[in-house]
N, C-alpha and C positions, 0 to 999 in steps of 0.2 A: 504494500500500500504505499502510495507516495504521499509526501506531505505537500499541501497546496498552500504556498504562500509566495508573496512577491519578493520577499527578502530572505537571503541565505545566511546562515550563521557559519562562519569559517573559523575552525579551530586549528591552530598551528601545533604540530606534534614535535616534541623534543625528548630529551633523555628522561624528563619527569613525567611524561605522558605517553609512554609507548607501550604500556602493558595492555593486554586485552581488557582487564578490568577498568583501567582508566579510560581507554578509548570507548569502550561500551558506556560508561558513565557519561561522557561527554556527548555521545550520540543520544542516549536517553534524555539528557538535559537539553537537547535541541540543536546540536550541531548537524549541519547538513553536508558540510564539505570539510574534509581533513587536508590541511596544507603540509606538504613535506618540503621543507626548506633544503634544497639540494646543495646549498653552500656549506652545510653543516652536517657532520655525521658521514659515515662511509656508505657505499653502495649497499653492502650487506645490511647495515642498520635500517636504511631506507626501505630495502626489500622486506625485511621483517615487519616494518610498520605497515607496508602495503598488504602483506599477508594477513596480518591481524584485522586490518580494516575489512578485508573481504570476508574474513571469518565472522565479523560482527554483522556484516551485511547478510550472510547466509543465515546466521541465527536469528536475525530479526525479520528476514523476508522483505526488507526495505532497501532500495538502492542507496548507496552512499558514494558521493563524488570524491575523487582525489585530485588535488591540485598540486602539481609538481612545479614548485618556484625555482626557476633557474636564475642564477645570479647575473649572468652575462659575462663578458670578458673581464677578467681579473687576473693580474699577474701574481704569481705565488713565488716566493723565494724558496731555496732549498732548506735543509734542515740545519740546525745548529748543534754543535757538539754538546754544549750546555744548553738545554731548552729554556733556561731562565736568564740567558745572557742579556745584558743591558747595555744599550749604546750610550755613549757620552755626548751631550750636546757640544757641537763644535768640533768633535774629533773627526779625523778622516776615517772613512769606511768605504770599502771597495766591494763592488758587486762584479762578479765574473761568471765564466762558463765553467769553472772547475766543479767537479762533483764532490770535492772534499766537503766534510761538515764545516759549517761556518763557526766563527768565533767574534770576538769583539772588534776585529779589524776587517773582516770580509764575510761574504756569503754568496752562494750560488744564485744567479738569476738565470734560470734556463730558458732564456728567450733571445736568441741572437738577433732577431729583428729589431729589439729595443736598442741593442748596442750600436747597430747600424744607423739608426736615426738619431742617436744622441749626439749632442755638441756640448763644448764647455759653456757653462752659463745656464744651461738648461735645468729645470727642476723635475724631480721625480716625487710624486706623491704616493705615500705608502700608508698602510694601516687605514684604509678608507679616508685618506686625505688628512689624517691627523698629524702626519709627519711629513715634512718636506725636506727632500735631500737635494743639495745643489751639486751639479756635475762640475768638477774641477778639471778633470782631464779624461780622455778617452784613449783606449789602447793599452 
């Protein structure tokens, strides 16, 4: 049986809302659409959420929509040897194509097309624009 209303309630799923019990409770409370934020979590985690949603759908006999929210282009750097590494304001920091784990002085940026387009004086915005890096030199 379908719900007939002009407004849909979208519930975004994440680590705290990924169990069968939680998804079922959200659906029973009125959620019509479950949003999977593909920018966060692994493919296996998203697949597990999808499977649970389809199980709730089968158990209730009511259709449930799934919205897969894609981030769009976003450049990711490589891994750091120390995941809690902190950069110092004003310190020099290098981005390169090396696959070695990063540290306080450098990290992998696995996008050669970015290096081809960079020029000294250009800015790179990272962390959703919260951090601005100035290009001092290329090569």
